[in-house]
C-alpha positions as CSV (number, residue, x, y, z in Angstrom):
1,X,-16.9,34.3,-27.1
2,X,-15.2,33.0,-23.6
3,X,-14.6,29.2,-25.7
4,X,-13.0,30.9,-28.7
5,X,-10.6,32.9,-26.3
6,X,-10.0,29.9,-24.3
7,X,-9.0,27.9,-27.2
8,X,-5.8,30.3,-27.7
9,X,-4.6,30.1,-24.3
10,X,-1.8,27.6,-23.6
11,X,-1.1,28.7,-20.0
12,X,-3.0,26.6,-17.4
13,X,-2.6,29.4,-15.1
14,X,-4.6,31.3,-17.7
15,X,-7.1,28.9,-17.9
16,X,-7.7,28.7,-14.1
17,X,-8.1,32.7,-14.0
18,X,-10.6,32.4,-16.5
19,X,-12.5,29.8,-14.9
20,X,-12.6,31.7,-11.7
21,X,-13.8,34.8,-13.8
22,X,-16.5,32.8,-15.6
23,X,-17.8,31.5,-12.1
24,X,-18.1,34.9,-10.4
25,X,-19.6,36.7,-13.5
26,X,-22.2,33.9,-14.0
27,X,-22.1,33.6,-17.6
28,X,-24.0,31.0,-19.8
29,X,-23.6,27.6,-18.4
30,X,-22.2,26.4,-21.5
31,X,-19.4,28.6,-21.2
32,X,-18.7,27.2,-17.6
33,X,-18.9,23.5,-18.9
34,X,-16.4,24.3,-21.7
35,X,-13.8,25.8,-19.4
36,X,-14.3,23.1,-16.9
37,X,-13.5,20.4,-19.6
38,X,-10.6,22.4,-20.9
39,X,-8.9,23.2,-17.8
40,X,-9.0,19.4,-16.8
41,X,-8.1,18.1,-20.3
42,X,-5.0,20.5,-21.2
43,X,-7.3,23.0,-23.4
44,X,-8.8,20.0,-25.3
45,X,-12.5,20.3,-25.8
46,X,-14.2,17.2,-25.1
47,X,-17.6,17.8,-26.8
48,X,-19.3,14.6,-27.3
49,X,-23.1,15.1,-29.2
50,X,-25.9,14.0,-26.9
51,X,-28.3,11.8,-28.7
52,X,-31.0,13.7,-30.3
53,X,-33.8,10.9,-29.1
54,X,-32.2,11.5,-25.6
55,X,-32.3,15.3,-25.6
56,X,-36.0,15.2,-27.0
57,X,-37.3,13.1,-24.0
58,X,-39.5,15.1,-22.1
59,X,-39.3,15.9,-18.2
60,X,-41.2,13.4,-16.3
61,X,-41.5,14.1,-12.5
62,X,-39.4,11.3,-10.5
63,X,-40.9,8.8,-8.3
64,X,-38.8,8.3,-5.5
65,X,-38.6,4.7,-4.0
66,X,-37.9,4.9,-0.1
67,X,-35.0,2.6,0.8
68,X,-33.8,4.7,3.6
69,X,-30.5,4.0,5.5
70,X,-30.5,4.0,9.2
71,X,-29.2,7.6,9.3
72,X,-31.1,8.1,12.7
73,X,-28.2,5.9,14.4
74,X,-25.5,8.0,12.9
75,X,-26.4,11.3,14.1
76,X,-23.6,11.8,16.7
77,X,-21.1,10.3,14.2
78,X,-22.3,12.8,11.5
79,X,-22.5,15.5,13.9
80,X,-18.8,15.2,15.0
81,X,-18.0,14.8,11.0
82,X,-19.8,18.3,10.2
83,X,-18.2,20.1,13.0
84,X,-14.7,18.7,12.3
85,X,-14.8,19.5,8.3
86,X,-17.3,22.3,8.0
87,X,-17.3,24.0,11.6
88,X,-21.1,23.4,11.9
89,X,-22.4,20.4,13.8
90,X,-25.8,20.6,12.4
91,X,-27.2,17.4,10.6
92,X,-30.1,19.1,9.1
93,X,-29.9,21.8,6.2
94,X,-31.5,23.3,3.4
95,X,-29.3,22.0,0.1
96,X,-28.2,24.8,-2.4
97,X,-26.2,22.6,-4.8
98,X,-26.3,19.1,-6.2
99,X,-23.3,16.9,-6.6
100,X,-23.6,13.8,-9.0
101,X,-21.5,10.5,-8.8
102,X,-21.3,7.1,-10.1
103,X,-21.1,4.1,-8.1
104,X,-18.3,2.2,-9.8
105,X,-19.9,-0.9,-8.9
106,X,-23.0,-2.8,-11.1
107,X,-25.2,-3.5,-7.8
108,X,-27.6,-0.8,-6.2
109,X,-27.9,-3.4,-3.4
110,X,-23.9,-3.8,-3.0
111,X,-23.7,0.2,-2.7
112,X,-26.5,0.2,-0.1
113,X,-25.0,-2.5,1.9
114,X,-21.7,-0.9,1.9
115,X,-23.0,2.2,3.2
116,X,-24.7,0.2,6.0
117,X,-21.4,-1.5,6.9
118,X,-19.5,1.5,6.8
119,X,-15.7,1.8,6.3
120,X,-12.7,3.8,6.3
121,X,-13.2,7.6,5.7
122,X,-11.2,10.6,5.4
123,X,-10.8,12.6,8.4
124,X,-8.4,15.2,7.5
125,X,-5.3,13.7,8.6
126,X,-6.1,10.1,8.2
127,X,-8.5,7.2,7.8
128,X,-11.1,6.7,10.4
129,X,-14.5,4.6,10.6
130,X,-17.5,6.0,9.2
131,X,-20.5,5.7,7.3
132,X,-20.7,7.2,3.8
133,X,-24.1,7.8,2.4
134,X,-26.0,9.8,-0.5
135,X,-29.5,11.1,-0.7
136,X,-30.7,9.3,-3.7
137,X,-29.4,6.6,-6.0
138,X,-30.6,6.0,-9.6
139,X,-30.4,2.1,-10.6
140,X,-29.6,0.9,-14.0
141,X,-33.5,0.5,-14.9
142,X,-34.2,4.3,-14.0
143,X,-35.5,3.4,-10.5
144,X,-34.9,6.2,-8.1
145,X,-34.2,5.3,-4.4
146,X,-34.1,7.6,-1.7
147,X,-31.7,6.7,1.0
148,X,-31.8,9.8,3.1
149,X,-34.4,12.6,3.9
150,X,-33.6,15.6,1.6
151,X,-33.2,17.8,4.4
152,X,-30.6,15.5,6.4
153,X,-26.7,16.1,5.3
154,X,-24.7,13.3,3.7
155,X,-21.0,12.3,3.4
156,X,-21.2,11.6,-0.2
157,X,-18.7,14.1,-1.5
158,X,-16.6,15.7,1.1
159,X,-15.8,19.5,0.3
160,X,-19.6,20.2,-0.5
161,X,-21.6,17.8,2.0
162,X,-22.4,20.9,4.1
163,X,-24.3,22.3,1.1
164,X,-25.2,19.6,-1.4
165,X,-27.6,16.9,-2.3
166,X,-25.8,13.8,-3.5
167,X,-27.2,11.7,-6.4
168,X,-25.5,8.3,-7.0
169,X,-25.8,6.4,-10.3
170,X,-25.3,2.9,-10.5
171,X,-22.6,2.4,-13.3
172,X,-18.9,1.1,-13.6
173,X,-17.7,4.1,-15.5
174,X,-18.9,6.7,-17.7
175,X,-18.9,4.6,-20.9
176,X,-21.1,2.0,-18.8
177,X,-23.4,5.0,-17.7
178,X,-23.7,6.4,-21.2
179,X,-24.8,3.2,-22.5
180,X,-28.3,3.3,-20.7
181,X,-30.7,6.0,-22.1
182,X,-33.3,5.2,-19.5
183,X,-30.9,5.5,-16.5
184,X,-29.8,8.7,-17.8
185,X,-33.1,10.4,-18.5
186,X,-34.3,9.3,-15.0
187,X,-31.0,11.1,-13.7
188,X,-31.8,14.2,-15.7
189,X,-35.4,14.3,-14.5
190,X,-34.2,13.9,-11.0
191,X,-31.7,16.6,-11.0
192,X,-34.4,19.1,-12.8
193,X,-37.1,18.2,-10.1
194,X,-34.3,18.8,-7.3
195,X,-33.3,22.3,-8.8
196,X,-36.8,23.3,-8.9
197,X,-37.8,22.2,-5.5
198,X,-34.8,23.9,-3.8
199,X,-34.3,26.9,-6.3
200,X,-30.8,25.3,-7.3
201,X,-29.2,27.2,-10.3
202,X,-27.6,25.0,-13.1
203,X,-24.3,26.5,-12.2
204,X,-24.4,24.6,-8.8
205,X,-25.1,21.5,-10.3
206,X,-21.6,19.6,-9.8
207,X,-20.1,16.1,-10.9
208,X,-17.7,14.6,-8.4
209,X,-15.0,15.6,-10.7
210,X,-15.8,19.1,-10.3
211,X,-15.6,19.0,-6.4
212,X,-12.4,17.1,-6.4
213,X,-10.8,20.3,-8.1
214,X,-11.8,22.2,-5.0
215,X,-12.3,25.8,-5.0
216,X,-10.8,26.5,-8.6
217,X,-14.3,25.5,-9.7
218,X,-16.4,25.2,-6.6
219,X,-16.7,28.2,-4.9
220,X,-18.5,26.4,-1.9
221,X,-15.7,23.8,-1.4
222,X,-14.6,23.7,2.3
223,X,-12.5,21.2,4.3
224,X,-11.3,22.7,7.8
225,X,-9.9,19.5,8.8
226,X,-7.3,19.0,6.0
227,X,-4.6,21.4,6.6
228,X,-2.5,20.4,3.8
229,X,-5.1,20.5,1.3
230,X,-7.6,22.6,2.6
231,X,-8.9,23.9,-0.8
232,X,-9.3,20.7,-2.8
233,X,-8.4,17.0,-3.0
234,X,-4.8,15.9,-3.2
235,X,-3.9,15.2,-7.1
236,X,-4.0,11.3,-6.2
237,X,-7.5,11.6,-4.7
238,X,-9.2,13.4,-8.0
239,X,-12.3,12.0,-9.0
240,X,-13.6,11.3,-12.6
241,X,-17.3,10.5,-11.9
242,X,-19.7,10.8,-13.5
243,X,-17.6,12.2,-16.2
244,X,-17.3,15.2,-18.4
245,X,-19.6,14.0,-21.2
246,X,-22.4,12.9,-18.8
247,X,-22.3,16.5,-17.2
248,X,-22.5,18.0,-20.8
249,X,-25.5,15.8,-21.6
250,X,-27.2,16.8,-18.2
251,X,-26.7,20.5,-18.8
252,X,-27.7,20.4,-22.5
253,X,-30.8,18.6,-21.5
254,X,-31.7,20.8,-18.6
255,X,-31.2,23.6,-21.1
256,X,-33.9,22.3,-23.2
257,X,-36.4,21.3,-20.5
258,X,-36.1,24.4,-18.3
């Protein structure tokens, strides 16, 4: 019903108001996903059918291959980061959300080495040196690497790092990602496993593209350091990963394999 009503709305402000209502009312996850897609694409539904063979693939508990980053060396840096952006210097947490990304590179090793080297990270007013990180990375063949303990906060998606586990998918873009059913299935199973382990509802499984839209889509978004854009990413910094089609497929699969 919400989908049918939204299709008749031409005002972006109406779309955002309905989005807020939908999230607060906790409707069916398909309604939420439809609203997200339409709000991002001028009311155009980007529904794309999930392959039946992928939808039918059963859940299989993931095997996590340890490939830990030197996170213990970063505790002081991370404590300062979390105090600056979230008002909480703790680096340990119990996650209540999941954020999915893709790497924009073709190599898991390259991503890992980039995390270890570190680089420029947004500090709220400019760029300073820091070490980005995620908790888990799904390689192109479906191998799942664990890069951080699941109770150690990462810096993978500013705005939700105080709440979310970050899952990185090795892919250049959404088209590249959707071409690998084995990797897709591994990522779906991983998300389901994390949801059950930490009692995370489907409505709190986000894409980085969701998070970049800020509080209009993700109520938990928080950034105390950026006074100009405290409620979301600047327009030029909006994210497209892991893609709206991927997110639709993920949530359809999760519904079919509860």
